[in-house]
N, C-alpha and C positions, 0 to 999 in steps of 0.2 A: 504494499500500499504506500506507494509513493506517487508522486505526481511529477509533472514536467517542470520545466524551469519557468521562471517568471517571464511574462511577456510584456510588451509595450502597449501602446494604445490599440494596436490591431488584434492583440491576443492571438497570435498564431497557435496552432495546435501541432505538436505539443508546445506549451508555453516556453518562452525564452527567459533568460536570467533577468532578475529585477533591474530596472534601469537606473537604480540609485543604490549607493552603498548604505549600510546600516546607519552610519553617522549622519548622512544627509537628512534622514528622516527625523532625527532627534537632535537638531542643532541646539546650540547653547542658548539657555534662557535663564535669567538675564546675564549679560557679561559680568563676570566676577570682578569686584573691585579689591577684594581682600581674599586671602586664602580661605577656603570653606572651613568653618569650625566643625568639630565633631558633632554629629547629630545627637538628638536628645532621646532617641527611642531605640527599641530593640532592632536587631538586624538578624536575618536568616542566613543560613548556609545554602549552598545551591549548586547546581550542576551547570554544565557548560552550554553556551550558545553556539551558533555556527561561527566559523571563522571565515575570514575573507580570503580572496584568492591570493595565491603566491604572486609576487611581483614579476614583471617581465625580466628576461635575462639581461636586458640593457641597463637595468638600474644600477646606479653607482654603489660603491661600497659604503656601508655605514661607518661612522666613527665608533671606535670600540671603547673609548674611556667613558667613565660614568660622567654624565653631565645633565644639566636641567635647564629649563626655560620656562617662561610664563605660560600658563595654560592657554592654548589657542581654542577658538570656537570648535566645537566637536561634531563633525568638522563643518565648515561652511558649506552651503548647499552645492557648491561646484567642486568641492574637494573629494578626491578618492583616496582611500587608504592605500598607501604605498610604502615601499621600503627603499631607502630609509625614510623617516619622517621628513616632510617637505620643509618644516620650519627649522631653520638653523638654531642650534642651541649654544648658548655661551659655554665656555669651557670651565665653568665652576665645577669642581670635582664633587662627586657624591660618594660617600662611603660611610663606614661605620666607625669613624674615628671616636675614641682611640682604639677600638677593639680589632679593627681589620688591618692586616698587613696587606700591601699590594700583592695582587696575584701575578704570577709569572706570565709573561706574554706567550702567546702561541709561538712555537718554533717555526722558522721559515722552511717549508718543504713543499714540494709540488702536491697538489691535490691528486688523490688517486684516480679521480675520474671527473669529467666536466660536470658542472653543476650550475643551476641558475643562481645559486647563492654566491656572493662575492667570496674570494679567497681570504683567508685569515692573514692579517698582517700584524706585526708587533704593535702593542698598545699598552697603555697603563690601565690598571683596574684596581679594584679593591676587593679584599676578602669579604666574605659574608659569614654570618652565623646561621647554622641551620636551625630551623625551629624544632622544638621537641616533636619527635614523630607522633603521629596520631595513633590512637589505639586501633584495634581491628576495625575494619570498615564495617558498615552496618549490615545487618541482615535486613531483608525487606519485608516487613510484615504485611501491610495493608492489602487486603484481597477481598474478592467476592466470597462471602460467607465460608465456604468449605475449603477453598483453594488458597487460603491465606497463609498457610504454613508451608515451609519449603526448605530445602537444603540451602544453607546460607550462601548467598552470592557475594561473598566477601572479596573485596579487592585487596591487593597486596599493598601494604603500607610499610613504612619503616617500623622496626620493632618498638613495641610500647615502652614508655619510659619506666625505668625501674625505681627511680628515687625522686625525680622531679615531680612536684605537685602539679595537678591539672591547672590549666590556665583559667582563672575565673573570668567571667564575662562582664563587660560593661553593660549597663542597663539602658543603653540608649538606642531605641529603635528609630527607624526612619522608613522611607518607602523604598521598594525594591525594584530590581531590574526585570526585564521582560521574559527571559527564557534561560534555560540551561538544562543540563543533564543532571542526574542526581545520584551519584554513586559514592558519596562520601558520608561521613557522619555529621553531626550537628555542631553548631557553634555553641558558645557558652551563653548563659542566661543568668541574670541575677539583678541585684539591687543597685546601689549607688551610681556614682559617676564613673569617670575614668579610673582604672586601677593599674598599678604597677605589678607585673607578673614576673616570676623567676624566669630567667633566661638560661637555664641549665642545659647541659647536653642531655640527649635522650637516655643515655645509659648512666646518667648521674655524674659523669666525669666533667672535666673542664675543657674549655677551648683553648688550645695552645698552652696548656698547663696553667691557666689562671682562671679565676672565677668569671663567669660570664655575667654581664650586667642585665638588669631587668628591662623588659620591653613594655611599652604601654599598649594595653588593649584598646583599640579604637574601632569605630564603626566605619566600615567601607560600604557605602550604599550608593550604588551607581553602576558604572561600567569600567572594567579594566580593559584597556587597549594594550594587548600583549603580542610581542613578536618573539618566537623561539626560532633562532637562526640555525645554529649548528653546535656540535660538540667535537672535542678532539681528545685523543689519547685515553679513551675509555678502556677500562680493564676487560679482559676476556672472562665473561662469566659462564661460558659454555663448557669449560673443561670438565666440570662435575657431570654435566649431561652427557658428555662424551664417554666418560668413564662408566656411567650407568648404562649407556648403549653398548659398550664393550661387553658388559656383563650380561646384558639381555640377549645378545647374539643377533645376527643378521636377520632372522625371521621376525623376531619381535620388534626390531627396529622399524621395520616397515609399518607395523601396526601403530607405532607411537608417532612417527613422523620422519619424513625423508631428511630433515635437517640433520638428524643425528648421524647420518651416514656420510656427511660431508667431511672430507679430511681437513678442509680449511675453515671449519665453522668457528665463528666467534660470536660475540654478543649481538643481539637483535634489539638495539636500544629504541626507546621511545620515552617521552616525557609526559608526566601528569602534573597539572597545576592544581594545588590544593590550598584552600582557604579554610581555616578553622576546621580542619579534619575533613572537609568535603572536597572531592575531586570536581573541579569546575570546568576543566578542559583537558584535552589529551591529544598529543600529536599522533601521527601514524607511525607504524613500526618500520624502521630501516633495517632490512635483513643483513646479517653477517658484515657488520661495519663498525669499527672502533672509532671512526671519524664521521659520524652521520651528519647529513645536511637536511634540514626540514624547511626552513624559511616559510613558516606558517604564522599567519596572523589570527588572533583570537579577539573578538569583542565579547568579553565575559560579563554578563550581568552579575553583580554581587550585592549582597546585603548582610554582611557578616560582621560580627564582633570578632576581631582578629588581632593578633600580635604580629603575624608575619603572613606573607604569601610564599609558599613553597613550590619550587620546581624540582620534582622528584624524578630522577633519571632511573629507568628500570630496563631490565633485559627480559624480552619476551621469550619464554622457554616452554618446551613441550610439557614440562612438569609444573608449570606455573611461573609467573614472573618473579624475578629476583631484583632486590634493591641494589642499584649501583652506587648512588649517592644523591645528595640533595643540595640545592642552592636556595637560600632564603633571603627575602627582602622584608625589612621591617614595614609594617602597615602604616605606622605613624609617618614615615617618610613620604608616603604616597598622598597624604591628605592635602597637600598644597598644590596638587595638580601638575607638578613638574614631571617631565619624562625622565625616567631613570634607565639607563642602558649601559651595557658594558660586558666584559668577560669575567666569569666568576669561577673560582675553584669549585669543583664538585666534591663535597665532603661526605665522609661516612658518618655514622651516628655518633662516633666518638670525637668528631670535630676535625679529624685528620683527613687529608686528601685520599680519595678512593684509589688513585693511581698517580704516579708521577706525571705532572703536566695535564691531568684530566680537567678540562674546563668546558663551560657552557656559555654560549653567547645569547643574550636576550635583551629585550627592552620592555618596559611596562609604564603605563600612565593611567592614572585614576581620574575619571570624569564623574563628578557628583550627580545624583539624581535630580537635584534642583535645576540643572541646566537642560533637562529634557523638555522639549516644547509641549508634548502631549500632556505632561504632568500638570500643566497650567491651563491648557486650552481644550481639554477633553479628548475623548476617543476619536471623534471625527473633527480634526482640527482644520476645518475649512473644506470647500468644494473640491480642492485639488488633492485631497487625501488619497494616498496610494495604498492604504490598508496596512496590515501588519507586515513589517519588514522582515527580511531574512527568512522567508518561508518557501516551501516547495512550490506551492501554487500561488499565483498572483491574485490581486483583486480583480474581479470581473464586473464590468458594468452592464447595464441594460437587461437586468433579470426581472422576473416576477417571482415572488415568494409567498407561499401560504404557510401559516403557522397553525399547528394543531395542539390541542390539549386532550388527552385520552384517546382511546381508539375511536370513540364515536360521541358526538354531541347532538342529541335529538333536537329537532326544531322546537323553539320555544322553551328549551331547558334553561337557558341563561338570558339575562336581560340584554337589551340593546345598548350599544355605546356608540355615540356619535363622534366622528373624527372631524378634522378640519375639512373645509370645502363641502360640508353637509353630507359626508360619506358615512354610511352605517357600517360598523365593523361586522364582518362576516365570520361566524364561528365555523371553523373548518370541521369536516367529517372525514377523518383520516382513512379508516379502512374502506369506507365507501369510495373515496377518491382512488385509493390503490386498486380496488376491484374494477372501477371503471377504466383506469389507465391500463390495466392488464387486458381487459376485454377489448379495448381500442387499439392495442398494439398490432402492428403488421409485420414488423421485421425482427425485433428482439425483445426478450424479457430476461433481464439478469437480476438475480436475487442473491444478496449476501446476508448471512445471519449467523448469530451464535447458535440459534436453533430455528428450525423451520418445520412445522407440523403440516402434513398434507391433509389432516382431517378437519382443520379449523374452517369455519365459515366467516367470511369477512363482513357479510351483511346478515343481520339477524332480526332487525325490527321491520315491521310492515308485513304486507301479505305476500310479497314476491318470494318465490322459491328460487334460491340460487345454489349453484354447485359448491362443493368444498373447494378449497385452494388446490388440492392435488388434482381433482377432476378438471378444474378450470385450466390449469397449466397443461395437462394432457391434451385438452381440446385445442388449446392454442398451438401446441407443438404439431398437432395434426393438420392445422391450417398452414403450416409452413413457417411458423415463427420460431426463431432460434431461442430456446428456453434453457438457461444455464443456472444452476443452483450451486453456490459456493458456501458450504456449511462447515463449521468447526467440527473436527473429528475428535469426539470425546474419547480419550484413551481408556476410559473405564467401561465403555460400551463396545461389544464385539459380536460378530456373527461369523464364526469359523466352523466349517465342517458340520453345519447344521446346529451347532451349539450357540445359543443366543444369550447374551447377557445385557440386561438393561444398564444404562449408564448411571452412575452415581448422581450426575447432575440433571438427569431427566431430559436431556435434549432430544432423545428419540432419533438420533442421526442415522443409525442403522435401519431403523424402520422406514424412514424417509427414502433412503437409498433403495430399499427392497421394493417400495411401492412404485418407484419410477423405473425399475430394472429393465422391464421389457417395453419401454416406451422410448420415444425420441427426446424426451426430457433428459438432459445430462446433469447428473449430480456428482459433484466432486467434494468428497469429504477431505478436509484440509487439516492435518494436525499442526500444532504450533511447534516449529522447529527452531533449534538454536544454530543449525548450520554445522557443516563438517569440520570447520576450523576450530570449533570450540571443544573443550574437554568432554569426556564421556560424562562426567558428573553434571556439567552444565547442560549438556544435551538432554540427559534424563530429567533434570529439574525443569527445564523449560517446556519439554513435551508433556510432562505430567501436571504441572501447576498452572501454566499460563494458557490463554485461550485466544482465539480470533473472535473479537467482540463487536465488530462493526455490524451495522444493521442498515442496509440500503436496498432499494428497489429501483431498477433502471429500466425504462422502456422507451420505445419510440412513440412519437405522437404526431398528430396532424399539424403541420406548420403552414397550411394554406397553399394555394397554387400547386396542388399535387406534390408537395414536398413533405418530407418527414424531418423531425427534430428529435432531440434527446431531452427527456425530463427525468428527474431523480427525486426520490424520497430519502431523507436522511434523518436519523434521530435515535430514540431509545427503544422503540417498539419492535420487538421480534414478531414475526408471523407464526406464533406458537400458542399453545394453551395457556389459559389464565390471564392473557393480556387484554381481552375484550372488556371494556368497561365504559361507563358514562360518568358525567360529573356528579350524579347522585350517589354513586359508589355503594350500591345495595349489598347487604350482608346475606339476607335470607330470601327476599321477595322474588328474586329471579331464578331461584334454584330449580324451578320446574318450567322455566321458559327459556330465556336466552342463554342461561348458563347450565341447562339441564345436562348437556353432554360435555361441559367444559368446567366441571367443578375443580378448583385449584386452591389449596392452602398447605404449603409444605412446612408450616410452623408447627404442626401437630404430628405426633408419632404415627398415628394411624389415619387412614382416609375414611371419613365419615361425611357422606354427601348431604347430611342433614344441616350442615353449616356450623359456624359461619364460613363463608368463602372469604378469601383474601381480596379485598378490593385493590385495584391496580391504577395508580396515577402515573401518567407518562407524558413526555413532550416529543413532538415530531415536526417535520417540515417537508415541504415540496419546493424544489428548485426548477424553474422553467427559464432557461436562458443559457448563456455561455458557461456558467459555473457548473451546470449539469454535466458538461463534457469532462470536467475535472473529476467528477464522481465516477464517470465512465472509465476514465483513464486509470483510476484507482482500482476498479474491478479488473481491467485488463492486465495491469501489472501483478495483481495478486493471483489471477487465474493462471497466467503464464508461469509464474514461480511455482504454484501448487501443482500444475500439470507436468512439471519437469520430471522425467522418469529416472529412477535410480535402481541399480541392481536388478532384483528379480521382477520389479515392477515394469521393466521393459517388456516383459512377455504379456502384460495386460493391455488394457485399452488405452489408447492415446487420446488426450484431450487437447493437444497442442493446437489443432486446426479448428477448434470449436468456435473461436471468436469470430465474429463478422468484422470485416474490414470496411467500416462505414464510409471511409474516404473513397472507396471504389464503387460505392452504390450511388448512381446518379441522382436519385431523388432525395438523398440525405443533404441537409444544409450543413455547412461547416461551422466551426466554432465562431469564426469571424462573422458569419451571416446570422448567428443566433441572437444578436443583440436586437431587442424589440423596442426599447424605449430610449429616448434621449434623457440626459440628466435634468432637463427642464420638465419632463413629465412627472407629475406628482406621484404616480404609481410605480416608478422605476425603483429598482433595488440594486445596490452594490453588494456582491457576495464573494466570499473567499472561503476556500475549502482547506481544512486543516486535518492533520493525522498524527497519530502515534503509531510508528511502524519502523522496522529496520530492514536491512538488505536481505535478511533471511526469509522475509515474508513477501517481498515485492521484487519483481524483475525489472531491470532498467537502471538500477543504481550503478554508478561507475565502479568498475573493477579496481581502478587506481584510486586510492583515497585522496591523492593530491587533486583529483578532479572533483571531489565532493563539493568544493566551494561553489562551483557553478550551479549546483542544484540546491544550495543552501542546506546541506546536510552536515551532521556533526560526526565526529569520530568516536566509536566506542572501541572496545577491544575486539579486533577481528570482525567488526561490523560497522556499517554506516547507519545513521539514525536520523529519521524525520520526527521531531518532537514538537511540531508547530502548534498542537493543541494547547500545550502548556504555555507556549509563547503567546498565543492569542488570549488566553485567560489573563495572564499577567499584564499584558499590554492594555487590555480593556480596563482592568481594575486600576492600574496606574493612571489611566486617562479619566476615570470617573470623577465627576465634579459634585454630584448631588446625592445619589443613592445607588445601591446594588441590591438586586433581588436574585437569589439563587435557589434553585430546586435541584437536589442531587441525592442519589442513593447512598453515597458516602461522603464524609467530610473529614478527612484526616490529612495532615501534612505539616510542614515546617517544624519537624521534630527537633531540629538543631536549636530551637529556642524553647523547648519544653523544660520544665524544671527538673526532669529526670528522663532517663531513656533517650538522651540526646542523639545517640549514635544508632538509633533504630533504623534509620535509613529512609524515613518518609520525608524526603527533603524537597518536595514540591513547594513552591513559594505562595501558593494561593492563599492559605489562611493568614500568614504573616503580612502578605500584601494588603489584605483587607484591614487588618488591625493597624497597620502602620498608616494606611490611608486615613482612617478615622483619627489616629493620633495627630497626624499633621494637620488635619482640618481643625482639630481642637486648638492646636497651637496658633492657627491662622484665624481663630475666632469665627469659623464658618461651620454651618450645619452639614452633617452627613449621616446617613442612615444605612444600615445593612440588615436585610431580612434573609434568613437562611432556613429553608424547609428541607428536612431530612426525615427518614422513616423513624418510627419509635424505636425499632431495633432492626438490625440487619436480618433479612429474610432467612429462615431456618429455625432450628431448635434453639430457642433463646437460653436454654440451660447449658448449652454446649460450650466447650472451651473456645472454639473459633469466634462465636458471637460475643462472648464475654471479653475476649481480647480486643476485638474491634471496638467495642464499647469503651474499653479502657483507653485505647489510643485516641478515640474520639473525645473522650474527656480531656485528655492531655491537650489536644488541640484547642478546645474551648477555653481551658484554663489559661493557656498562653495568650490567647487573644483578648480575654477580658482583663487580664493583668496588665497587658500592654496599654490598654485604653485607660485603665485606672491610673497608671503612672503618668500618662499624659495629663489627665485631669488634675492630678496632685501637683505636678510641676507648674501648671498654669493657675493654681489656686482655686480650682473649680470643683474640687471633690466634695465640698459641702453643698453645692448647688445641684450637681448632676451625678449620675451613676453610670457605670458602663452600659447597662441595659437601656439607657436613653439613646444609645447609638448602634447597639448590636443586639439582636435577639435571634434565638433558635426556635423553630416551631416544628411540629409534626402533625400528622393528620389522623383522625379517627372518626368512627361512626357508630351510631346506636340505632336500633329499630325496635319500636314497640310491636309486640306479638299481636297477630290478628285475634288469637284466642289464648286464654290463660294456659300455661303449661301444666300438665298433670304429672309429669315424670319427675322423679327424685334425682337431682343432679349429683353425679359423683364428683370426686375431687380432681378428676383429670382436667387439664387446662381447657380442652375442647368443650367438655360439659360445663365448665364454669363460664366460658365465653358464650355458650349457648344460653345458659341461664340468665346471664346479665345482658344478653342481646347486644354485644359490643365487640368491636375488633379494630385494630389499626387499619388505616388506608395506606397500603404500601407505596412509598414514594420511589419510583424507579426512574424519575426524571434525571436528565443530564443537561441542564441549561442555565443560562445567566442573562439577566436583563440589566443594562446600564443606562441610567438617566433617561429612560424611555426612548432612547435613540439607537441603541445597539443591542443585538441579541446574538447569543451563541447557543446552538442546539446540536447535540450529537449523541454518541454512544459512550463518551468518556466520563467515568466517575472522577470525583476529586479525591484521588488517592494515588499511591505510587505505581500501582499496576497500570493505571490508565494513562498517567502523565509521562512516564519515563521513556516510552518509545521502544524499549527492548523487552517488554513484557507482553501485556495484552495489546493486540492491534485495535485501533480505534479510528473513528472518522467523525468530523464535526464540520459545521458551517458557521461562519460569522457574517452577519448581514446588517444593513441599515438602508434607510430611505434618505437619499441626499436632500430631499426637500423637507425632511422632518428631523432636523438636528438643531442642537442649541446654537451652533455657530451660524446656521442659516436663519433661524427664527429669533435668536436672542431672547428666547423664552422657552417655556416647557413645550416640547414637541407633542403633537396630538396626531400622530400617524398610526400605522398598523401595529407597531411595537407597543405603543401606549395602549391601544385597544386590546392587545394580547394580554398585557399585564392586568388590566382591569378585568378582563374576562376570567383570568386565573384567580384573581382575588375574589371575584363574585362566586366562583365555584367553591373556594376554600372557606370564605368568611360567611357567606350566605346573605350578606347585605351589601349595599352600595351606598357609600357616604361621600359627601363632598370632599372631605379631608383626604380621601384616598387619591385624589388627583395630585396631591403634593406629598409624596411618600418621604421626602427628605426631611420634612418638618418634625419637630419633637412632638407636636400634637398628634400627628399621624402615627408615629412610632409608639407613643404611649397608648393610643386608642387601640391599635392592632394588638399590642401586648395584653391590654385589658380584656379584649374579646377572646384572646387565646387562653387566658387564665380562667375566664368564665366557662369556656367550652371544656377545659380540662376538668373543672368541678362537675359539670354535667356528665362527663364521661365516666368518672369514678364513683358517682353517687349511687347509693344502693337502689334508689328509685329509677326505674328505666323510663326515660323520656326521649322524645325525638330530638336530635340535635339540629339546630338551624343551620349551623355551619360545621365544617370539619376541622378548621385550623385550631390547633391547641398549642399552648406554650409548652415547649419541651420540658418534661418533668424533672427539672433540676432547679436548685435554688442558687442564685448568684447574689452575693452580698455587695455592698457598696465599694468594697475593695477589690472586687473581681474574683473572689474565691467561689469556686463552683462546688456545691455540696449536694448531698441527697435532699430531695424534696421532703419536708417534714411529713411524717406519716406514710411515706411511700418508699419502701425499700425494695420493691419488686414491681415489675410491670403488672398491671391489672390482669388477673385470671391466669397468668403465665408462670406463677411460682408461689410457693408457700412463703408468706411474708415473715415467718418466724425463722426461716433459714436464710442466713446472710452469707454472701460470698466473701471469703477471706482470701484476697489475692496473694499469690506467692510473692517472693522477694523480687526486686527489680531485675536482678540478674537472671532469676528463674524465669521471669516473665519474658525477658529478652530471648533466653534460650528456647523457650516454648515457641516463640514466634518463628524460629528458624527450623522448627521440626519438619519432618517430611510430610508429604501429602498423605502418606499412609497413616501416619498418626492423626492427622486432621480428619480423614475419612472414617476412621474407626473410633473417633472420639476418645483417643487416648488421653489420659490425665483429665478425664471429664470433671468439670468443675460443678460446684453445687447449684444453687438456684439462680435464675436470671436477675440478680439483684442490681438495683441502681446504685448500690453502695460501691461496687467496683467501678461503675461509671464515674462516680465522684472521687475515685482514687482513695477510698477509705479502707482501712484494714478493720474489719468488724470482728 
């Protein structure tokens, strides 16, 4: 799932590279008059963004001595990042005086091979002190209910310190950068202002035989502009591997790797850039070279409390990476915006050079977040906005978009909302529109899903009799339509030699394949693969734990004048059981009608169709226009990758030629011709497609990692990554000026700023971005509100260990956000007037139904019987969407957790869209376009009433009113008397005090009906909790170490 390059105004297909560099999009605002002071708020750790292209070979050599200069605009609109920096720097030396001795210059000798990088010449430089190495990199917890535990995906770090204390954190958050990869642990977190931290060697020894001075922990919040040029005289770390290969013998050598058979093998070096224990960037591997040349530029978004930025040089080895050495730059030196560059000794953990003459050439400059234009002018900073920069797919103009809530909205179910120009908001009917689109297709129907059920009926209300999805697809394929289904291959479901096993996740993938086996519908079950270049452990972990999570339907449609075009549906709804629902979210009343053959509630141990069913709330969208062709390209890239034959599969059926080449079909309009509206049309949309995916799941990524820049990809270990969904979310949050409204199945992240478990690896920036946005608005004396709707608990057995752990990490995320807001209030002297919940609130959904007749049965103590007795159950929030300022919307398949955001785990797709005629920059007032109507429609569904104040969600009056309604609905939900609920929105059942402490709700230690309130969960120790998060999927699926009741006490982090 990758896309093409970015295109210009004509949007050729495939799209070309973005016409502007990252820096042009975020030019400096305002010009600094003084060096930026340290920020006052918390900062997160993070992973890396894309890096810009290598410079042309004709570029001159850079100066090699450390030097600095005033911060230049970042960069001005016409400037492109190049090597060396275009602005000359004065020769003021930069170093660690008095700690650093000058590093020896590179010796003069011819380069072993031509290189686009300049050759090394003698120069002066200064030593550096390596930062204390980080502890083991994180395990990655956050997952969809069952698959959240797995073999630890730990990255190789320098050995953990044996005697040096951990670096404490400064408590100053600020706002964060747009994107990155997340492979490191977290940054520190804590109280007061700047702190001095011990600068001891990792092993407790001294540098050059003397005590190392303390370094100040500062907040780096903005972008690091980094060049990693080359290294010289690195040691040969492959001697051990060669000895092991000699022991294994020639037969086993081939199974491990051809590298070990090389007589001249030496180190395969690469560099990782680490900030506060988080890997934020990584170069590609240069094989068999002790003098590697990279010449790679990284524009790294950062938001870290850090003492140093570390450049860790490693050797990629078949048995795992080995540490070569480290170069460290003090974070405090970066605060003033000067570019720091030079040649540095590569030091071991004891502070000694890793080899005689081993050096690394680099440069680094810090650009504070306050200089980013969008941070002050909004997500859509004017009519010439080019969308989210540095992503695989460009912004596409001239689209039409339809926004959906739930699978179906019956006519008259929700109130009317009037938009600008007297237009009435149309409540979309998602599954009916999908059904109609499939029926009207003439050339192709491509479906991607985590799960696809052939038995479901897309239309269920009314008198019309419609075929099931499976029968409909068979009929269309018999008409000559190319019908392709790309479905995740659940490794726990199998059909081998007549032996059938149902999958643990209930995707029914094998059943779907069997249903279409003797038809012309082609079903390709696609396992999640780590690729052949990864270790066996990594391959097993990826294939067992992670999934293909995208949900799209792509069809051709009538374009007029006897032409065909592409339209695409993108969002959170799979075409499978349990998804059909309406805004009323019934529990019992439809069990004998629309849900008679579609009863679904996996939260109970047994299936009892007497109810309650699990209501399902979701978000989806339809794209009609050029951006739909990017969704098509995603399908093509994934299909081609999945259909690639390996080994014994070559004897089976080939799917390689199944895709239609629409560019060869005369009646198909091209992507350039698919633009339907000009920007002056009030109904036009600008749309951009985003993904989380890597080169193991999509065909078309460059084989040479040096070419990845052209497609705005980032380097992982033996993989290229598109993580533009995370980029889009962070970009939108940073640009938000008034409010954010989020609905998501999970909300976990920014673990680097938790008060514990900082290294758990949930390093996505979304939670801390929201908290810091609010904190900075408080400092600016401006209003801002954030509304977040999540499920009451993750779907599944709420007494199980996986669910309990997810609730625990979710609590940690909430706690961090509320404490960040409280500190901002306290620093501004507003903590007596306002509380954190005046700015941020979490909600969930639930429903109750009064029985038509009194129940005569005696309810047992099982959760299902208790839920049936009390006639209540949660409404499961499966949405994956965000609305910003009523002008910008993101909808897709990605959850707000590490699985969905990292790009190397679950594959995801999303779209970001806005109407250029309905933005704050265009109207200078609250927009009243389709996105406004969509939010108001969602609120009408959830709250059950429409009030004038809901038009102004950023106001404190609106925030307090919505919270009040949520608290009242919760009281109705838990009351012993069964009454109908007017609305479904409930305040999430935790208590948040004025200092931001998240605690159990008084009198509520377990979810209603789902556990014995007298049994409280006593969480294991922090280390045990972390270890359990890295357990294998087997442990997760068997419920190993099953925990007690589904207590909210664990959620509040209490040991009961």
